[in-house]
ZAMARMAR-399690 format. One record per residue (C-alpha): residue in three letters; x, y, z. Coordinates in steps of 0.25 Angstrom, whole numbers, padded with zeros to 4 digits, always signed. Layout:
BEGIN
ALAXYZ
...
This chain:
BEGIN
MET-0034+0241+0057
ARG-0028+0228+0062
ASN-0041+0223+0066
LYS-0047+0226+0052
ARG-0036+0218+0045
LEU-0038+0206+0055
ILE-0053+0206+0052
LEU-0051+0207+0037
THR-0041+0196+0038
LEU-0050+0187+0045
LEU-0062+0190+0036
ALA-0053+0186+0024
ALA-0049+0173+0031
VAL-0063+0170+0033
CYS-0067+0173+0019
LEU-0056+0164+0014
MET-0059+0152+0023
PRO-0071+0147+0015
ALA-0063+0148+0002
ALA-0051+0140+0009
PHE-0061+0129+0014
ALA-0068+0129+0000
GLN-0054+0126-0007
GLN-0052+0114+0003
GLU-0057+0101-0004
ARG-0067+0093+0003
LEU-0062+0078+0005
THR-0073+0068+0002
LEU-0071+0053+0006
ASP-0070+0049-0009
SER-0060+0060-0012
CYS-0051+0054+0000
LEU-0053+0040-0005
SER-0049+0044-0019
SER-0037+0052-0014
ALA-0033+0040-0005
ARG-0033+0030-0017
GLN-0024+0039-0025
ARG-0014+0044-0014
ASN-0015+0035-0002
CYS-0001+0029+0000
THR-0006+0015+0004
ILE-0015+0014-0008
ARG-0004+0019-0017
SER+0006+0009-0011
ALA-0004-0002-0014
ALA-0005+0003-0029
LEU+0010+0003-0030
GLU+0010-0012-0025
VAL+0001-0015-0037
ALA+0010-0008-0046
ILE+0022-0016-0040
SER+0015-0029-0042
GLN+0012-0026-0056
GLU+0027-0023-0059
VAL+0030-0037-0053
LYS+0020-0043-0062
LYS+0027-0036-0074
GLN+0041-0041-0069
MET+0036-0055-0069
LEU+0031-0055-0084
TRP+0046-0053-0088
LYS+0049-0067-0083
TYR+0042-0073-0095
PHE+0052-0066-0105
PRO+0066-0070-0108
GLN+0077-0066-0098
VAL+0088-0059-0106
SER+0101-0055-0101
LEU+0114-0049-0106
ASN+0128-0052-0101
ALA+0142-0047-0105
PHE+0156-0051-0100
ALA+0170-0045-0103
TYR+0183-0047-0096
GLY+0198-0043-0098
SER+0210-0048-0090
ALA+0223-0043-0087
ARG+0229-0056-0091
PRO+0224-0067-0101
ILE+0215-0077-0093
ILE+0222-0088-0100
GLU+0237-0088-0101
ALA+0245-0101-0105
ASP+0258-0105-0112
VAL+0255-0116-0122
THR+0269-0122-0120
GLU+0266-0123-0105
MET+0252-0129-0105
GLY+0255-0142-0098
LEU+0263-0148-0110
GLN+0274-0158-0108
GLY+0285-0164-0116
GLU+0285-0163-0131
THR+0272-0155-0133
LYS+0278-0144-0124
ASP+0291-0144-0132
PHE+0283-0144-0145
LEU+0275-0132-0142
LYS+0287-0124-0137
SER+0295-0128-0149
THR+0283-0124-0158
PHE+0282-0110-0152
GLU+0297-0108-0153
PHE+0296-0112-0168
LEU+0284-0102-0170
ASN+0292-0091-0163
GLN+0304-0093-0172
LEU+0295-0092-0184
VAL+0288-0080-0180
LYS+0301-0073-0176
LEU+0306-0075-0190
GLU+0295-0065-0194
ASP+0295-0056-0182
PRO+0307-0057-0172
ASN+0298-0051-0161
ALA+0286-0061-0163
ASN+0283-0072-0153
ILE+0273-0083-0152
SER+0269-0085-0137
SER+0265-0099-0132
GLU+0256-0092-0122
ILE+0241-0092-0123
LYS+0233-0080-0117
MET+0218-0079-0118
LEU+0206-0072-0112
ARG+0211-0059-0108
TRP+0198-0052-0112
GLY+0185-0056-0117
GLY+0170-0053-0116
MET+0156-0059-0119
ALA+0141-0054-0120
GLY+0129-0061-0121
ALA+0113-0061-0119
GLN+0104-0072-0114
ALA+0089-0074-0114
ILE+0082-0084-0106
GLN+0067-0087-0108
PRO+0060-0095-0097
VAL+0052-0106-0102
TYR+0047-0113-0089
TRP+0051-0108-0076
GLY+0043-0117-0067
GLY+0031-0108-0068
GLN+0038-0097-0060
ILE+0037-0086-0070
VAL+0022-0088-0072
THR+0019-0089-0057
ALA+0028-0077-0054
ASN+0019-0069-0064
LYS+0006-0074-0057
LEU+0012-0070-0044
ALA+0015-0056-0049
LYS+0000-0055-0054
LEU-0004-0059-0040
GLY+0004-0048-0034
ILE-0003-0038-0042
ASP-0017-0043-0038
ALA-0012-0043-0023
SER-0007-0029-0024
ARG-0020-0024-0030
LEU-0028-0031-0019
LYS-0019-0025-0008
GLN-0021-0011-0015
GLU-0036-0013-0014
VAL-0035-0017+0001
SER-0026-0005+0004
GLU-0035+0005-0004
ARG-0047+0000+0003
ASP-0041+0001+0017
VAL-0035+0015+0014
LEU-0049+0020+0009
GLN-0056+0015+0021
GLU-0046+0022+0030
VAL-0048+0035+0022
THR-0063+0033+0024
ASP-0062+0031+0039
ILE-0053+0043+0041
TYR-0061+0052+0032
TRP-0074+0049+0039
LEU-0066+0051+0052
ILE-0062+0065+0049
ALA-0076+0068+0044
GLY-0082+0063+0057
LEU-0072+0071+0065
MET-0076+0083+0058
GLU-0090+0080+0061
LYS-0087+0079+0075
ARG-0080+0092+0075
GLN-0093+0099+0070
THR-0100+0092+0081
LEU-0090+0097+0091
SER-0091+0111+0086
ILE-0106+0110+0087
ALA-0104+0105+0102
LEU-0095+0117+0105
ASN-0104+0127+0099
LEU-0115+0121+0108
LEU-0106+0122+0120
ASP-0104+0137+0117
THR-0119+0139+0117
ILE-0120+0131+0130
GLN-0109+0139+0136
ASN-0116+0152+0132
THR-0129+0147+0138
ALA-0121+0142+0151
GLU-0114+0156+0153
LEU-0127+0163+0151
ALA-0134+0154+0161
TYR-0122+0156+0171
ASN-0122+0171+0170
HIS-0137+0170+0174
GLY-0134+0161+0185
LEU-0141+0149+0179
VAL-0129+0139+0179
THR-0117+0137+0186
SER-0102+0138+0181
ASN-0102+0123+0180
ASP-0110+0124+0168
LEU-0101+0133+0161
LEU-0089+0125+0165
LYS-0095+0112+0159
VAL-0097+0120+0146
GLN-0083+0124+0146
LEU-0077+0110+0149
LYS-0086+0105+0138
GLN-0081+0115+0128
ASN-0066+0111+0132
GLU-0069+0097+0130
MET-0075+0100+0116
GLN-0063+0108+0112
THR-0054+0097+0116
LYS-0062+0087+0107
SER-0062+0097+0096
LEU-0047+0098+0096
GLN-0046+0082+0096
LEU-0056+0082+0085
GLU-0048+0092+0077
ASN-0035+0083+0079
GLY-0042+0071+0075
ILE-0048+0078+0062
GLN-0034+0082+0058
LEU-0027+0069+0061
ALA-0038+0061+0053
SER-0037+0071+0042
ARG-0022+0069+0041
MET-0024+0054+0040
LEU-0034+0055+0029
CYS-0025+0064+0021
GLN-0014+0054+0023
LEU-0023+0043+0018
ILE-0028+0051+0006
GLY-0014+0056+0002
GLN-0017+0071+0004
PRO-0010+0081+0013
TYR-0017+0086+0025
GLU-0017+0102+0024
HIS-0030+0106+0031
GLU-0042+0100+0037
LEU-0049+0091+0028
LEU-0063+0095+0022
LEU-0071+0082+0022
GLU-0085+0079+0017
PRO-0095+0077+0029
PHE-0102+0065+0033
PRO-0113+0060+0023
GLU-0127+0065+0028
GLN-0133+0052+0023
ILE-0125+0039+0026
ILE-0129+0028+0017
THR-0126+0014+0021
ASN-0122+0004+0011
LEU-0125-0011+0015
SER-0128-0017+0002
GLU-0120-0030+0005
GLN-0120-0038+0017
PRO-0106-0043+0021
ASP-0109-0058+0021
THR-0112-0057+0006
ILE-0099-0050+0002
ILE-0088-0059-0004
VAL-0076-0057+0004
SER-0067-0063-0007
GLN-0067-0050-0014
ARG-0060-0043-0003
PRO-0045-0040-0007
GLU-0040-0046+0006
VAL-0046-0060+0002
LYS-0041-0058-0013
LEU-0027-0055-0007
LEU-0027-0068+0000
GLU-0032-0075-0013
LEU-0020-0069-0020
ASN-0011-0074-0008
ILE-0016-0088-0011
GLN-0013-0087-0026
TYR+0001-0081-0022
ASN+0005-0093-0014
LYS+0001-0103-0024
LEU+0009-0095-0035
TYR+0021-0094-0026
LYS+0020-0109-0024
ARG+0020-0111-0039
LEU+0032-0101-0040
THR+0040-0109-0030
LEU+0037-0122-0037
GLY+0042-0116-0050
GLU+0056-0116-0043
ALA+0056-0131-0044
LEU+0052-0133-0058
PRO+0060-0133-0070
HIS+0065-0120-0077
LEU+0066-0119-0092
GLY+0072-0107-0100
ILE+0077-0105-0114
GLY+0087-0095-0117
LEU+0096-0088-0128
THR+0110-0083-0125
GLY+0121-0077-0134
GLY+0133-0068-0133
TYR+0146-0063-0137
SER+0160-0067-0132
ASN+0175-0063-0134
PHE+0185-0071-0126
PHE+0195-0075-0136
GLU+0196-0062-0144
LYS+0185-0068-0153
ASP+0170-0063-0154
LYS+0160-0074-0152
LEU+0145-0074-0152
ASN+0136-0085-0148
ALA+0121-0089-0144
LEU+0114-0100-0138
ILE+0100-0105-0134
PHE+0098-0113-0121
ALA+0088-0119-0112
ASN+0089-0119-0097
LEU+0081-0130-0089
SER+0082-0130-0074
ILE+0075-0141-0066
PRO+0077-0140-0051
LEU+0080-0154-0045
THR+0082-0150-0030
GLY+0074-0142-0020
TRP+0061-0149-0021
GLY+0061-0152-0006
GLU+0062-0137-0003
MET+0051-0134-0014
THR+0041-0144-0008
HIS+0042-0136+0005
ARG+0041-0123-0002
LEU+0028-0128-0009
ARG+0022-0133+0004
GLN+0025-0119+0010
HIS+0017-0112-0002
ASN+0006-0122+0000
LEU+0005-0118+0015
GLN+0005-0103+0011
ILE-0006-0106+0001
GLN-0015-0113+0012
LYS-0012-0101+0022
ALA-0016-0091+0011
GLU-0029-0098+0009
LEU-0032-0099+0024
MET-0029-0084+0025
GLN-0039-0081+0014
GLU-0050-0090+0020
ASP-0048-0083+0034
LEU-0048-0069+0027
THR-0060-0072+0019
SER-0067-0075+0032
LYS-0062-0063+0039
MET-0067-0054+0027
SER-0081-0059+0029
LEU-0080-0056+0044
GLN-0075-0042+0040
ASN-0086-0039+0030
ARG-0096-0043+0041
GLN-0088-0033+0051
ILE-0088-0022+0041
TYR-0103-0024+0039
ASP-0106-0024+0053
GLN-0098-0012+0056
LEU-0106-0004+0045
ILE-0119-0009+0051
GLU-0114-0005+0065
ALA-0110+0009+0060
ILE-0123+0012+0053
LYS-0131+0008+0066
LEU-0121+0016+0075
MET-0123+0028+0066
GLU-0138+0028+0067
GLN-0137+0026+0082
HIS-0128+0038+0083
ARG-0136+0047+0074
ALA-0148+0044+0083
ALA-0140+0047+0095
ARG-0135+0060+0089
GLU-0149+0065+0087
LEU-0152+0062+0102
ALA-0140+0068+0107
HIS-0143+0081+0099
GLU-0157+0081+0104
ASN-0152+0079+0119
HIS-0143+0090+0118
ARG-0153+0100+0112
ILE-0163+0096+0124
SER-0151+0098+0134
LEU-0148+0111+0128
LEU-0162+0116+0129
ASN-0163+0111+0144
TYR-0150+0118+0148
GLU-0155+0131+0141
ALA-0168+0130+0148
GLY-0161+0127+0162
ILE-0166+0113+0164
GLY-0154+0106+0159
THR-0140+0106+0165
MET-0126+0109+0158
SER-0122+0095+0161
GLU-0133+0089+0153
LEU-0131+0099+0142
MET-0116+0095+0141
GLU-0119+0081+0141
SER-0129+0082+0130
GLU-0119+0089+0122
ALA-0109+0079+0124
LEU-0119+0068+0120
MET-0122+0075+0108
LEU-0107+0077+0104
GLN-0105+0062+0107
ALA-0117+0058+0098
GLU-0113+0067+0087
ASN-0099+0061+0087
ALA-0104+0047+0088
TYR-0113+0049+0076
THR-0101+0054+0068
ASP-0092+0042+0072
SER-0103+0033+0068
ARG-0104+0039+0054
ILE-0089+0038+0053
THR-0090+0024+0056
TYR-0101+0021+0047
LEU-0094+0028+0035
SER-0081+0020+0037
ALA-0089+0007+0039
GLN-0097+0009+0026
ARG-0085+0012+0018
LYS-0078+0000+0024
PHE-0090-0009+0021
ASP-0091-0004+0006
GLU-0076-0006+0004
TYR-0074-0020+0010
ASN-0087-0025+0004
LYS-0087-0020-0010
């Protein structure tokens, strides 16, 4: 009864396996590239840098508008801030006597009306008070610093977009390389599986020959050792596929849950060499454009530094309310502020010379990089040509290796070939298959790199 249940369970699992594999989405190179554009952390970070630069540009626009501020001040003291006796304010002689007699006379008159009344000669002021106001300053001329800062912010946006282009190009190239690496490893796995099946066939033939006394036990041992070697390679291959798959999933922003299902190698590989590297304009490369922006940046920064030594003119309006002497008061005024730096020109001269040297350095870097880009274009083109030729050579070698193995197998079965010759032919066939797979991986990556760097 248990055996029947076990058999039914296995049959159900076998029936469900095709459905499970059917539900798994096949990853194409285009789908991986599209996913990387949307989810890759490096590409998303570069897009955020563009957004940050745009916000900086928007901040700079506000420098053209008036700078408005509000302020308020209030106070209260335990004792009046100003306390003084009129009769003791440094007066001497007749004046002092006159003030004292005057206050005495006034007190006598007041007490006729109210015996408790008294006129004090002390003055007490500013025990509490407050003020509030608003001020608006409109820059008229700020040494060109506001205009230059806005140009620098615009330059920052352009630089961020170029860096985003470089980041996306490099990430997509890495995705392409790893994608074809995984496809190649899976191709090698199929080749290894075929080789293992051939070894099983050879082992059966060798065992049959051994039982009839046609071969020695050494032949059986050679087959078993070769099988062990192949199984070790199979384990290493599976580990390589899993590691590369995890790397690809990390690049395209997807979780690694099971073995990836990729599209196989294209049957017909089409070469695209429409342009020669010597005819491609390297000035269109984003790296060269970034150095051009670096030159402009240094020139604008020099202009910004010079603006610190130029006059600054602004006009403004201020108004407010105050109450310091127990009396409300409103007032407003218009003003102009002109600031002309008169010192610091010695320091400014050296700062401007520093900027001139930085501009020269940026121009030199641009010239050097342009030359290196031309060499890189030639190198990428040569690598593609080399990959095409190697692929053709390995394809021919693969066909010869298969034919050699077929003849060796026939000779061994006919008794005119040795086990060593058969094992060697199988090793050469496996080596030729793997070399052809590697050459196709190299070509596909080189073709993608050539198209991307020279578009």
